[in-house]
N, C-alpha and C positions, 0 to 999 in steps of 0.2 A: 751673894747670900744676904738676904735682908730679913733678919729675924724679927725686925720691928713690924714687918707685915703680919706675921703671925702673932707674938707676945705683945704757764707758770701760769688755777691762776698761774699762768706763767708770768712772772714779773720781769719785764724786759731789761731792767737794770741789773739783774743778778748775772754775773759773768759765767757761772758754771752751769746754766741751764740752756737748752736749745730745743726748739720745737721738733727737731728731727733726731732727738737723742736715741731713738730706738732703732736706727738704721745702721749703726756701726758695729764694731766688735771691741771687746775688751782687748787691750794690747798687752803683750808680755813685756817684762822689764827690758830696757834697752831700746825700745821703739819710742817714737814720738807719743807723748801723753795725749790721751783724749781729754778735751777741755769742756765737755758738755754735761758733766755729771758731778755730784758732790764727791769730794775726797773724804773717806771715812776710816777711822780707826775704832775698833771695838775693844774695850778693855773690860774683861769679865773675870770674876772670881769663879772660874769655871770648874765644876766638879767632874768626876768620871761620868761617862754616858750611862753607866749602870748605877747611878747615884742612889743612895738610900735616903729617903726623906729624913731630915734632921729630927723631926718630931716623932719618929717611929720608935725611938728608945732602944735601938739595937744597932749592931754593926760597928766596924772599926772607924775611927775618927776620919781617916783619909777617904772614906767612902760616904760618910754622912754629911749632908749639906742641904741647901735649898735647891730643889730640882728646877726652879723657875728659870735659871740661866740656860739649862738645856732646852727648855721650852722656847725661850726667846731666840736661842741660836738656830733652832730648826726654822723658825720663821725668818730670821735674818738671812740665812743661806738661800732661801727661796727668793729673796730680794736682791741678791748680789748682782743681778743684771741691771739694777738701777744705780749702782755706785761704782766709783773707783775705790775698791777696797785696798787701803794702804797698809793696814795692819790688823792682826788678831792677837790680842795680848791676854795671856793667862796671868792674872794677879792672884794674890793669896786668897785661897778659898778652902772649903770643907772645914769640919771641926778641928782638923789638924793645922789649919791656916797655912797651907802650902800652895805655892804657885807651880803648876805642872802643865806645861804646854802640850804634853802628850795627850791630855784630856781633849784639847781642841783638835789635835791631829786625829784622834780616834773618831770624832764626829765628821771630820773631813773625809775619812775613809768611807763613811756612809754616803756623804754627798757625792763621792767618786762613783757610786753605784747608780746615781740618778742624773748626773750632770749632762750626759749626752741626750737623755730624754728631754731634759729641760731646754737644751739648745735646739730641739725640734720646734720649739715655740718661740724662742728668742735667742739669737746668736750671741747676745751680750754676756751670757753667763760665763764667768771665768773658769779656767781649768782648775781642778783640784791641786795640781802641782803648783800653780801660781799661788793659790791660797796658802798652801803649805810653806811656800818660800817667804811669806810675810807673817808667819806665826812666831811669836816671841814670848819669852818668859820673864815675869817680874820677880820680885823678891818675896821670900817667905815671911810669915809672922808679922804682917803689917796691919791686918784687919783690926780696927778699933784702937790702934795705937796713936799716941800724940805725934804731932809733926816733928817735935824734937827727937823722938825715938826713931823715926823712919826716914828722915831727910837729912842730907848733908854729905860731907866729904867721905868718899869710900862707899857710898850708898848707890852708885850707879848700877844699872842692870842691863841685860840684853834689850829689854823692852824700852827703858828710858833712853838708851843710846839710839835705838832705832827711831824713836819719836823725833829726836833732834835731827836725824838725817832726813826724815820725811818732810819736816817743816822747812828745812834748809833747801829743799829742791827748788829749782827755778820755775815754779808753777804759780801763776797768779791767783789760783783758787785757794780759799781758806781750807784748813784741815779741821774736820769735825771729829772730836774725840767723844765717843759715847761711853760713859763710865757706868758700868753695871755693878762694880764693886767699889772699893776706895780709889781715889784718883792719884795714889802714891806715885805711879809710874810717870804720868804726865807732870806731876808736881816736881819730881826729881829732875826731869828733863829741864824744866824751867829753872830750878835751883842751879843746875850745872851751867846753863847759859848765863844766868845772872852773875855767877862767880867767875866766869872765864871770858866774858865779852864786855864790850863797852855798853854804856847805857843806851846809846842809839841802836846798837845791834840787838840788845834785849827788847827794846820797844818794837823793832821790826819783827822779831821772833814772836812776841806776844800778839801782834796784830794779825798774824796768820792763823791763830788758834781760835776755835769755837768749841767750848766744852759744855756738854750736857751731862749734869750729875744726877744720878738716881740716889737721892739722899746724900748724907755726909757720913760715909762708912768708915772713914779714918780721919785723923787730925789734919791731914794735908788739905782736905776740902776747905776748912776754915782758914788755913794758912793762905791758900790761894785768894780767898775773898778778902782777907785782911791786908794782904800785901800788894795786890795788883788791881787797883780800881779800874783800869782801862781794859783788863782782860775780859773778853766776852764769856760769861758763865751763866748758864741756865741751871737753877737748882730746884729740882722737883722733889720736895720733901713729902708731899701727900698726893698730889694729883695723879701720880703713876698708879695709884690704887684703882683708878678707873679701868685698868686692863683686867683686873681680877674678876673672875666669873660672877661672884656674888656681891660686887660693889653695890652699896645701897642706892636704889633708884634705877639700876641698870636692868637690861633685859637679860636675865640669867640664862635663858634658853639658848642664847647665841654663843655661850662660852662654857657651859657646864660639861661634865664628862660625857654626857650623851652626845653633845655636839662634837667634842674633840675626837671621840671614838669614830663617829660617822664620817667626819670630814678630814681628819688628819691621821689618827693613830692606826686605823684599820683600813686595809685595802689601798694604801697610798704609798707603798714601797718602803724600803728600809729606813729612809730618813724620817718619814712620818711615824714609823713604828717605834722609834726611839723616843718620841715625844712623851715625857713623863706623865703619868696619870694624875699626879697632884703636885702641889708645891710642898712647903715645909711640913704641913699637916696632912698625913695620908688619909685622915678621916674627912677631909674636905676636898674630894677629887674635882678636878676641872682646871681650867686655865688660870694660871697665876700671872706669869709674864710681866712682872713689875718693871722689868728693864726695857721692854719693847718700845715704850713711848719715845725713848731716846733716838731711835732711828726712824720710827714712824713719823716723827716730826719732820724729817727730811723727805720721807716718801710722799707725804701729802703735798709738799712743795713741788716735787717732781711731777706729781699728779696734776698740779695746777691750782692748788687751793690757797697756799700761804706763802709769804715771803719769809724765809728762815732768818733773815737779818732783823726781823721785827717780831719778837716773841709775843707781842700783844695781840697778834692776829691768831684767831682760832686755827688749830691744826689737829691732825690725828695724834700728835704727841702732847696735846694740851695747850693751855693759854697761860700767859705769865704777865706779871707786872714788874715795874722798875721803881721800887720805893724811893731810891735816891738817884736823882738825875745826874749826879756827879760820878756815879759808878756804873759800869757796864755789866751789872749783875741783875739777874731776873729771877723772880720767885713766883710761887704758885698764885694763880689768880684766885680770888675769894670763892669763885664758883666751885672750886675743888675738883674732885675726880670726875664730875660731870663733863668737864672740858675735854676729857679723854673718851669717856664712854658714850658721849653724844653721837660719835661716829661709828659705833660698834657694828652696826649692820653692814656698812660699807667696808670697814676694815676686815671683818670676818669673811665676807664674800670674797674679798681679794685673796685672803689667806687660803680659803678653800679652793679657789680657782688655781692658784699656784701649786697647791698640793696635787690637784688633778693632773697638772702638767707632768708630774713625776711618773705617771703611769698611763696617761692617755695620749693617743695620737693627736695631731693638730686638728683633724676633722672631728674628733670626738669631744674636744675640750672647748671651753669658752675663752675668748680673748677680748680685751677692752676696746671700747669705741675710741675713735680718733676724733677729737673735737677741733673743729676749724671755725674761724670767724671770717665773715665776708667783709670785714672792715678793720681798721687799725684798733689795736688793743688800748692805745692811749689816744684820748679824744679831748676836745674842748667844746664847751657849750655855754650859752648865756641863760639866765633865768627866763622861764617861759618857752625856751626852745625844746623841741621834741628830739630825743636821741633815738635813732633807729638801731635795733640790735638784730643781728642775723648770724645764725650758726650754719649758714649754707656751706656745703662742702664737708660737713661732719658725716662720718661714715663708720660702719662696723665691719671689721675684717671677716666676720662670720655671716654677714648678711642679716643680722638680727634687727628686729624692730627697735627703734630708739625712742626713749621718753626724755623730754626736755623740761628743765625747770630753771627759770631765771629768778635770782633773788638778790636783794640788797645785802652787801657784806658790811653791815653797819659798824662792826668792830674795827674795820680798816678805814672807815670814812672820817673825814674831818667835819663834814656836814652833819649836824646833830639831829636833823629831822628824818622823817620817813618819806619814801617815795612809793608811788603806785605803779607797778609794771603792768602794762597792757599785754594780754596774750602770753602770760608768763609761762604757760605750759606748751608753747609752740616753738617751732624752730625760729620763727621771726617774732620779735617782740619790740616794745618801745616804752619809753617813759619820758615825762616832761620834767625839766629842771624846775624845782619849786621856786616860787616868787621870793621866798625868804632866804634862798641860798645866796651866799656872799662870794665876791671875787676871792679866789684862792681856796675856796672849799673844794674838797674832792669827794666824789661819789664812786663807789666800787660796786660793780654788778658781776655776780657769778653766773656763768652758764654751766649748769650741772646736767650732764648727759648720762643716762643709765640704759644699758642694753637689755634686751629681752632674753639673754642667754641664761644658762644655769651653771653656777650661780650668777645672778646679775652683777655686772661690773659698772662702776661709776668713774667718770673722769670730769675734769673741770677746766674752764678758762675764765679769766677775769678781764673785764673792761674797766679801765680807769678813766673817769671823766673829771677834768679840771674845769671849775666854774670860772668864767671870764667876767 
């Protein structure tokens, strides 16, 4: 609940991505873990699925809240085929400030009505029973409270204890904690580890965590930033507003209530039907979803756009800066919400396609292109040398026409200049290393491929060129 809203490129060095990550299945607990996808925990101040918008002025406190968490959860559940979902946490929410995991279990009952249809399109979708087994409850009355009030001895919860067990698993992949409400539960887990283990053990524990905060919704957020300089934390204080339908400068037609009615809320099964009409203010219907950038940041990495270990790279979840190089903390890029809504057409097409999967057969729905490169993704070249680019082998499972776009990913480059790509809209392209490029410079080229299906879907791959 964010009342302030209202009042790889596959990067080959990332261990948890693989080019064939769509060919396996989600494994049930007790089996060997899949190591090709991000490990994710969602922590949400999740209201009832029949939530009453907080700004409506009526209803009991345990029903009134910001419906945007329900909106974001509908989207997230359609992306569970992309993740190893390690936990769904209900933190303190609604105007009663209670944590009630039954609210999450209720929306999983709706997922239970569409998951088999989703698996007709991708067998990676987890079972509802598995998701229920990793749903936990936090503590009540934590929203907006100081760290001193909500952290400490005797403050452990089902959720904080589960986070410790997840991070302790012998899995080399980091654990991404997407925090939609306050981070009290993950902060309490860290507090407990700090108090019960050695400094070296605490450091190992912290090194496995990646935290993406949507705002600072309780005092534990600042506590984390103040006390753990090495802890990887992304703090989106404003950029998440780029998900909101009427964000200044955005294309509102791709996220207003007309769009959500047509593509999500109506004719797309019971999960889409529960997508709330508005956020906090019922007089401003449309997409709010201020929490969705936390996991879209990872989705665009799976898609091949960004390296999630480097938040300076643009992503579907925004772009961030590191004001203090001695601290592993990342904050909003000055470009603001634009860093999120610049991808809106691709993000919304993706969402609409997945909603179609809830009701359409494989033959009736659209599926994303598979981007291949006919050369290594990591290359070397000297100034004046021409680099040949080829997406030969790229194909579409539905046989749709493919449009190609090669572009320089300047935000990821260490080379400060611009390059000119020849035949940038063809499957085969090329560019010449500029004469002023220096040894050690890097140039990154994105191959962006969009299919001709309805809605059109886009995928990426990145070529990294080191100047010799």
